C-alpha positions as CSV (number, residue, x, y, z in Angstrom):
1,M,-2.2,15.6,3.3
2,T,-2.7,18.3,6.0
3,A,-6.2,20.7,6.6
4,P,-4.3,23.4,8.2
5,D,-8.0,24.9,9.6
6,L,-8.8,21.6,11.4
7,A,-8.3,20.5,14.9
8,I,-9.5,17.3,16.3
9,V,-10.3,16.5,20.3
10,I,-10.5,13.2,21.4
11,L,-12.2,13.0,24.6
12,A,-10.4,10.0,26.5
13,A,-10.8,11.2,30.6
14,G,-13.5,8.7,31.3
15,Q,-13.3,6.3,34.1
16,G,-14.9,3.6,32.7
17,T,-16.4,2.0,36.0
18,R,-18.3,-0.2,33.9
19,M,-15.7,-2.1,32.3
20,K,-14.7,-3.2,36.0
21,S,-11.1,-3.3,35.2
22,R,-7.8,-1.7,36.7
23,T,-6.9,-1.4,32.7
24,P,-8.3,2.2,31.6
25,K,-11.4,1.7,29.3
26,V,-9.4,3.4,26.1
27,L,-6.6,0.9,26.5
28,H,-8.9,-2.4,25.9
29,R,-7.9,-3.7,22.8
30,L,-10.6,-4.4,20.1
31,G,-8.3,-6.7,17.7
32,G,-5.1,-6.3,18.9
33,I,-5.3,-2.7,18.8
34,P,-6.3,-0.3,22.1
35,L,-9.3,1.8,21.7
36,V,-8.0,4.9,21.5
37,G,-5.6,4.0,18.9
38,H,-8.5,3.0,16.5
39,V,-9.9,6.8,16.9
40,L,-5.9,8.1,16.9
41,H,-6.0,6.0,13.5
42,T,-9.3,7.6,11.9
43,A,-8.1,11.0,13.4
44,A,-4.7,11.0,11.3
45,E,-6.6,9.9,7.9
46,L,-8.2,13.2,8.1
47,G,-5.1,15.0,8.1
48,P,-5.9,17.9,10.9
49,A,-3.2,20.3,11.9
50,H,-3.6,19.8,15.6
51,T,-4.7,16.3,17.4
52,V,-5.6,16.4,21.1
53,V,-6.6,14.1,23.6
54,V,-7.9,15.1,27.0
55,V,-7.1,13.1,29.7
56,R,-7.7,12.3,33.5
57,H,-8.4,8.6,34.8
58,E,-5.0,6.5,34.8
59,R,-3.5,9.2,33.4
60,D,0.3,8.0,32.7
61,A,-1.3,4.8,31.3
62,V,-2.9,6.6,28.8
63,V,-0.5,9.2,27.7
64,A,2.3,6.8,27.0
65,A,-0.3,4.9,25.1
66,V,-0.9,7.9,22.8
67,G,2.5,8.5,22.6
68,D,3.2,5.2,21.3
69,L,0.5,5.1,18.6
70,A,0.6,9.2,17.7
71,P,3.8,10.9,19.1
72,E,2.8,14.2,17.2
73,A,-0.8,14.3,19.5
74,L,-0.9,17.0,22.2
75,I,-1.8,15.9,25.9
76,A,-4.9,18.4,27.7
77,D,-5.2,17.3,31.0
78,Q,-8.8,17.4,32.2
79,D,-9.5,18.8,35.8
80,E,-11.6,18.5,38.6
81,I,-14.4,19.7,36.7
82,P,-16.7,16.9,35.2
83,G,-18.3,16.8,32.3
84,T,-18.0,16.6,28.4
85,G,-18.0,20.3,27.8
86,R,-15.3,20.8,30.5
87,A,-13.5,18.0,28.8
88,L,-13.5,20.1,25.1
89,E,-13.0,23.4,26.8
90,V,-9.3,22.0,28.3
91,G,-8.6,20.7,25.2
92,L,-9.0,24.1,23.0
93,E,-6.5,25.6,25.1
94,Q,-3.8,23.2,23.8
95,L,-4.6,24.7,20.2
96,P,-2.6,28.2,19.1
97,E,-4.3,30.8,20.3
98,G,-4.7,32.2,16.4
99,F,-6.5,28.9,15.0
100,D,-10.0,29.7,14.0
101,G,-11.0,27.4,11.6
102,V,-13.3,23.8,12.6
103,V,-12.8,21.1,15.4
104,V,-13.6,17.8,15.5
105,V,-14.9,16.6,18.4
106,L,-14.5,12.2,19.0
107,S,-14.6,10.0,21.6
108,A,-11.7,7.6,22.3
109,D,-14.3,4.8,22.9
110,V,-15.8,4.8,19.9
111,P,-13.6,2.6,17.8
112,L,-15.4,1.6,14.6
113,L,-16.4,5.3,13.4
114,D,-14.5,5.9,9.8
115,A,-12.6,8.8,8.1
116,A,-15.1,8.6,5.6
117,T,-18.2,9.4,7.6
118,V,-16.2,12.1,9.5
119,R,-15.3,13.8,6.3
120,A,-18.9,14.0,5.0
121,L,-19.7,15.1,8.5
122,L,-17.2,18.0,7.8
123,E,-18.1,18.6,4.4
124,A,-21.7,19.2,5.5
125,H,-20.5,21.3,7.9
126,R,-18.6,23.7,5.5
127,R,-21.1,23.5,2.6
128,E,-23.6,24.9,4.8
129,A,-21.5,27.0,6.8
130,N,-22.5,25.9,10.2
131,Q,-21.6,26.5,13.7
132,L,-22.4,23.1,14.6
133,T,-23.0,19.7,13.0
134,L,-23.4,16.7,14.6
135,L,-23.6,13.1,13.6
136,S,-27.0,11.0,14.1
137,A,-27.4,7.2,14.1
138,I,-31.0,5.7,13.5
139,F,-31.2,2.7,16.0
140,D,-34.1,0.2,16.1
141,D,-34.2,0.5,19.9
142,A,-33.3,4.1,21.1
143,T,-33.2,3.6,24.8
144,G,-30.8,5.4,26.5
145,F,-29.9,7.8,24.3
146,G,-30.7,11.5,23.4
147,R,-33.1,12.3,20.7
148,I,-32.2,14.5,17.6
149,V,-35.8,16.3,17.7
150,R,-36.0,17.6,14.4
151,D,-39.2,20.1,13.2
152,D,-41.8,19.4,10.1
153,S,-39.6,20.3,8.0
154,G,-36.4,18.3,9.1
155,A,-34.4,21.0,10.2
156,F,-32.5,20.1,13.9
157,Q,-33.9,21.8,16.6
158,S,-32.8,20.3,19.9
159,I,-31.4,17.4,21.6
160,V,-33.4,15.8,24.2
161,E,-31.9,13.3,26.7
162,H,-33.7,10.0,27.1
163,K,-35.2,10.7,30.8
164,D,-36.2,14.1,29.6
165,A,-37.7,12.8,26.5
166,S,-42.2,13.0,26.2
167,D,-43.5,9.6,24.8
168,A,-43.6,11.0,21.3
169,E,-40.1,12.1,21.4
170,R,-39.0,8.8,22.7
171,R,-40.9,7.1,19.6
172,I,-38.0,8.6,17.7
173,Q,-35.1,6.7,16.3
174,E,-32.7,9.4,15.6
175,I,-30.4,9.7,18.4
176,N,-26.9,11.7,19.3
177,A,-23.6,9.6,18.4
178,G,-21.1,12.5,20.3
179,V,-19.4,13.5,17.2
180,Y,-19.3,17.2,16.5
181,V,-18.2,19.6,14.5
182,F,-17.6,22.8,15.8
183,D,-16.9,26.6,14.8
184,V,-13.7,26.9,17.2
185,V,-14.5,30.7,17.5
186,T,-18.0,29.7,18.6
187,V,-17.6,26.9,20.7
188,R,-14.6,28.7,22.9
189,R,-17.1,31.5,23.6
190,I,-20.2,29.1,24.0
191,L,-18.3,26.9,26.6
192,A,-17.0,29.7,28.3
193,G,-20.9,30.3,29.4
194,I,-21.8,27.3,30.5
195,G,-22.0,26.0,33.8
196,V,-22.3,23.3,36.4
197,D,-26.2,23.9,37.8
198,N,-27.6,20.6,36.9
199,A,-28.0,17.3,38.9
200,Q,-25.0,15.4,38.1
201,G,-23.2,18.9,38.6
202,E,-21.3,18.4,35.2
203,K,-20.3,20.7,32.5
204,Y,-22.1,19.2,29.2
205,L,-21.2,19.5,25.9
206,T,-24.9,19.1,24.8
207,D,-25.9,22.2,26.5
208,A,-23.9,23.9,23.5
209,A,-26.0,22.8,20.7
210,E,-29.0,24.2,22.7
211,R,-27.5,27.5,23.4
212,I,-26.0,27.9,19.4
213,K,-29.7,27.1,18.5
214,A,-31.2,30.3,21.0
215,E,-28.3,32.9,19.3
216,G,-29.7,31.9,15.8
217,G,-26.6,29.6,14.9
218,R,-27.0,27.3,12.1
219,I,-26.6,23.6,13.4
220,D,-27.3,20.4,11.1
221,A,-27.3,16.9,12.3
222,V,-26.1,14.2,9.4
223,A,-27.5,10.6,10.1
224,V,-25.7,7.3,9.8
225,T,-27.6,4.1,8.9
226,D,-25.3,1.8,10.1
227,P,-25.2,1.8,13.9
228,W,-22.1,0.0,14.3
229,L,-20.4,3.2,13.2
230,V,-21.4,5.0,16.7
231,Q,-21.5,1.8,18.7
232,G,-19.6,3.3,21.9
233,I,-17.8,1.0,24.6
234,N,-18.9,1.1,28.3
235,D,-18.8,-2.4,29.5
236,R,-17.1,-6.0,28.6
237,V,-20.6,-7.0,26.8
238,Q,-20.1,-4.1,24.4
239,L,-16.4,-4.7,24.1
240,G,-17.1,-8.3,22.9
241,A,-20.2,-7.3,21.0
242,T,-18.5,-4.8,18.5
243,A,-15.4,-7.1,18.4
244,R,-17.1,-9.9,17.0
245,E,-18.2,-6.9,14.6
246,Y,-15.0,-5.3,14.0
247,N,-13.6,-9.0,12.9
248,R,-16.3,-9.8,10.7
249,R,-15.7,-6.9,8.8
250,I,-12.1,-7.4,8.3
251,L,-12.8,-11.2,7.5
252,E,-15.0,-9.4,4.9
253,H,-12.3,-7.7,3.7
254,W,-9.4,-10.2,3.1
255,M,-12.2,-12.7,1.7
256,R,-13.0,-9.9,-1.3
257,E,-9.3,-9.6,-1.8
258,G,-8.9,-13.1,-2.4
259,V,-8.0,-15.0,0.8
260,T,-10.4,-18.3,1.1
261,I,-11.7,-18.7,4.8
262,H,-13.3,-21.9,5.6
263,D,-15.2,-20.9,8.7
264,P,-15.3,-16.9,9.5
265,S,-17.5,-17.9,13.0
266,S,-13.8,-19.0,14.1
267,T,-10.9,-17.6,12.8
268,I,-9.8,-14.6,14.2
269,V,-7.5,-11.4,12.2
270,E,-6.4,-8.9,14.2
271,G,-6.2,-5.1,12.2
272,D,-2.6,-5.3,11.9
273,V,-2.4,-8.1,9.8
274,S,-1.3,-8.6,6.1
275,L,-2.7,-11.4,3.9
276,A,-1.8,-12.0,0.8
277,R,-4.3,-13.4,-2.3
278,D,-4.6,-17.4,-2.6
279,V,-4.2,-18.0,1.5
280,E,-6.4,-20.4,3.1
281,L,-7.2,-19.8,6.6
282,L,-8.5,-23.0,7.8
283,P,-11.2,-23.2,11.2
284,G,-9.8,-22.3,14.8
285,T,-6.8,-19.9,13.0
286,Q,-6.1,-16.6,14.7
287,L,-3.6,-14.3,13.5
288,R,-2.7,-11.4,15.5
289,G,-0.2,-8.5,15.5
290,A,1.6,-7.7,12.6
291,T,1.7,-10.9,11.2
292,S,2.1,-11.2,7.1
293,V,1.2,-14.4,5.3
294,A,2.2,-14.6,1.7
295,E,0.4,-16.1,-1.3
296,G,-0.5,-19.2,-1.1
297,A,0.0,-20.4,1.8
298,I,-2.3,-22.4,4.4
299,I,-2.8,-21.8,7.8
300,G,-4.7,-23.5,10.5
301,P,-6.5,-25.2,11.4
302,D,-6.1,-24.2,15.4
303,T,-3.3,-22.2,14.6
304,T,-2.1,-19.0,16.6
305,L,0.7,-16.8,14.4
306,V,1.8,-13.6,17.0
307,D,3.8,-11.2,14.6
308,C,4.8,-13.8,12.8
309,E,6.3,-13.6,8.8
310,V,4.9,-16.8,6.6
311,G,6.1,-17.3,2.9
312,A,4.4,-18.2,0.0
313,D,2.9,-22.1,0.2
314,A,4.1,-22.6,3.5
315,V,1.8,-24.6,5.4
316,V,1.5,-24.3,9.0
317,K,-1.3,-26.4,10.6
318,R,-2.0,-26.6,14.7
319,A,1.1,-24.5,15.4
320,D,1.6,-21.5,18.2
321,A,4.0,-19.0,17.2
322,T,5.3,-15.9,18.0
323,L,8.1,-13.1,16.5
324,S,8.8,-16.3,14.1
325,V,9.8,-16.4,10.3
326,I,8.3,-19.4,8.2
327,G,9.7,-19.8,5.0
328,A,8.6,-20.1,1.4
329,G,7.1,-23.7,1.1
330,A,8.2,-24.3,4.8
331,T,5.9,-26.8,6.8
332,V,5.0,-26.3,10.6
333,G,3.3,-28.9,12.6
334,P,1.2,-30.4,13.9
335,W,1.8,-29.3,17.6
336,A,4.7,-27.3,16.9
337,Y,5.5,-24.5,19.3
338,L,8.0,-21.5,17.5
339,R,9.0,-19.7,20.1
340,P,10.5,-16.1,19.9
341,N,13.4,-15.5,17.1
342,S,12.4,-18.9,15.0
343,I,13.0,-19.0,11.7
344,V,12.4,-21.5,9.4
345,G,14.4,-21.8,6.0
346,A,12.7,-21.8,2.7
347,G,11.2,-25.4,2.2
348,G,12.0,-26.1,6.1
349,K,10.2,-28.5,8.2
350,I,9.6,-28.6,11.8
351,G,7.3,-31.8,12.4
352,T,5.2,-32.6,15.4
353,F,5.7,-31.7,18.8
354,V,8.8,-29.8,18.1
355,E,9.4,-26.8,20.0
356,T,11.9,-24.1,19.2
357,K,13.2,-20.7,20.5
358,N,16.1,-17.9,19.4
359,S,16.9,-20.8,16.7
360,T,17.3,-20.5,12.8
361,I,16.4,-23.9,10.6
362,G,17.9,-23.4,7.5
363,P,16.6,-23.9,3.8
364,G,15.6,-27.8,3.2
365,S,16.1,-28.6,6.7
366,K,14.1,-31.0,8.9
367,V,13.1,-31.1,12.4
368,P,10.6,-33.7,12.3
369,H,9.8,-35.1,15.5
370,L,9.3,-34.7,19.5
371,S,12.5,-31.9,19.7
372,Y,13.7,-29.2,21.5
373,I,15.8,-26.7,19.6
374,G,17.0,-23.6,21.2
375,D,19.0,-21.4,20.7
376,T,20.6,-23.4,17.5
377,E,21.9,-22.6,14.1
378,V,21.2,-25.8,11.6
379,G,22.6,-25.5,8.4
380,E,20.5,-26.4,4.5
381,S,19.4,-29.4,3.7
382,S,20.3,-31.2,7.5
383,N,18.3,-33.6,9.1
384,V,17.7,-33.7,13.0
385,G,16.7,-37.1,14.5
386,A,13.4,-37.4,16.9
387,G,13.8,-36.6,20.2
388,T,16.4,-34.3,19.9
389,I,17.2,-31.5,22.7
390,T,19.9,-28.8,22.3
391,A,20.9,-28.6,26.3
392,N,21.4,-24.9,26.0
393,Y,21.8,-23.7,29.5
394,D,24.4,-24.7,32.0
395,G,22.9,-23.4,35.1
396,V,23.8,-19.9,34.8
397,N,24.6,-18.9,31.2
398,K,22.9,-20.0,27.4
399,H,25.0,-21.5,24.8
400,R,24.8,-22.1,21.0
401,T,24.7,-25.1,19.3
402,T,25.8,-24.8,15.7
403,V,24.4,-28.1,13.1
404,G,26.3,-27.7,9.8
405,S,24.8,-28.5,6.3
406,N,23.7,-32.2,5.3
407,V,24.2,-33.4,8.9
408,R,22.1,-36.4,10.0
409,T,21.2,-36.7,13.6
410,G,20.7,-40.0,15.1
411,S,17.4,-40.4,17.2
412,H,17.1,-39.6,21.0
413,N,20.6,-37.0,20.7
414,V,21.6,-34.6,23.4
415,F,23.7,-31.8,22.2
416,V,25.5,-30.1,25.0
417,A,25.8,-26.7,24.0
418,P,28.1,-24.8,23.3
419,V,29.1,-27.5,20.7
420,T,29.5,-27.3,16.6
421,I,28.5,-30.2,14.4
422,G,30.3,-29.9,11.1
423,D,29.1,-30.4,7.3
424,G,27.8,-33.4,6.5
425,A,28.5,-35.5,9.9
426,Y,26.2,-38.3,10.9
427,T,25.7,-38.9,14.9
428,G,24.5,-42.6,16.0
429,A,21.0,-43.4,18.1
430,G,21.3,-42.2,21.8
431,T,23.9,-40.1,21.4
432,V,25.2,-37.4,23.8
433,V,27.8,-35.3,22.3
434,R,29.6,-33.1,24.7
435,K,32.5,-32.0,22.4
436,D,32.2,-30.4,18.3
437,V,32.2,-33.1,15.7
438,P,34.3,-32.7,12.7
439,A,32.7,-32.5,9.2
440,G,32.0,-35.9,7.3
441,S,32.6,-38.1,10.8
442,L,30.3,-39.9,13.1
443,A,30.1,-39.4,16.8
444,I,28.7,-42.2,18.8
445,N,28.2,-43.0,22.3
446,V,28.9,-47.2,22.4
447,A,28.5,-49.2,25.6
448,P,27.7,-52.8,25.3
449,Q,24.7,-54.3,25.9
450,R,24.2,-56.5,28.7
451,N,21.5,-59.4,29.0
452,I,20.8,-61.0,32.3
453,D,18.8,-64.2,31.5
454,G,16.2,-65.5,33.6
455,W,16.0,-61.9,35.6
456,V,12.4,-61.1,35.2
457,T,11.4,-64.6,36.4
458,K,13.2,-64.3,39.7
459,N,12.7,-60.9,40.6
460,R,9.2,-60.1,39.5
461,A,7.8,-63.7,40.0
462,G,4.1,-63.8,39.8
463,T,3.5,-60.4,37.6
464,A,2.2,-61.1,34.1
465,A,5.4,-60.4,32.9
466,A,7.2,-63.4,34.5
467,E,4.1,-65.7,33.4
468,A,4.5,-64.1,29.9
469,A,8.7,-64.9,30.0
470,E,7.7,-69.0,31.6
471,R,5.1,-69.9,28.5
472,A,8.4,-68.3,25.9
473,S,10.6,-70.2,27.4
474,G,8.6,-73.1,27.6
475,D,7.8,-72.7,24.3
476,D,12.0,-72.2,23.4
477,A,12.1,-75.5,24.8
478,R,9.8,-77.4,23.0
């Protein structure tokens, strides 16, 4: 439901030099989602009439990502005037001229802030008829953060930056989290009067609080006790720590929903993954992208699935799969590699040291051992022998192999595509199939075996093999 009097401005213009990366800070991923994506998701849950993202550093890359994540978001370009106050000012310029509601200011590098917390902040703002309501947090160690100073009655008094704070103020554990709700008419007027005459030459958003207070406006700070909700990402150490916490929360959610996770410390589940009840995740499992796992499936150990669909009661162990579908009751692994567009039908099997690509293995069909199956269609209830290779590339083009239903192929076969093996056909061990095999036929390549007596003794004299052969010959003579 859209709130017509609500606008959200997301600040995403910073360079993020401490990340030491060619990737813009707000596009670094947390749980598979860009940092700015988490904030856009929170914004969308609040149902604003307008969402504005303020950009500057690596502008085109950030705009492209925002367009993919939230096509309805408006873009505001911060000019050469630095500072969060100026960022909000250019963001407000994108709002309709007649908009006179409230504006929530979020930072694109604070990914764990949830909609419920912001909603509570909005409710306090409206209930108290404030001109500014800001979010604060209680930190055990508040070093480096601006402090929220309150009077003896507990009312908001000011924001004091760490470097400007007295010893008494530095002992304050309540910090400014950088999340604000403003009356939009008030903040437009206040920002117009804030300059850049300070040591950093920046237009500070925190100066707005001082000016609103000086005018007698109502300001309140609402504290949260969970510091992770306001954890900003400024370097890769903070990114790593926040990623661990984000993953912990995701795993806890799924465990409460009926998923068994044997070792949470070695299990990664990204934010867009979907898990059903009675799914079991063994140590070393990584589920990424839009992976979904149906009821009763067992994944792991040591398995990575990216954008995969796993059916009910399937078992996938020590495998790596991307953009693949594994049917109900199917088994994959150990040591299997499913490349994109691999489909394993219900009850099917991809076994040890098998690689598949752009192939469909039909219901009940098996590729048990040591094979490469590429650009191939296998029907139902067929068995592909150990060591099989589908030779799908002629040096210029890729070609497809079709294996019918109830086919039994021998070990160490090569299928030279394009080729079709009909339903119920067999192939002998070591066969190179270069032409179609009719249904119910046996395909074999027969060459007579030739044994040359005494070859080792004559040509490898003095070797252990020759000595063993001589002993065996002597034993046979006796």
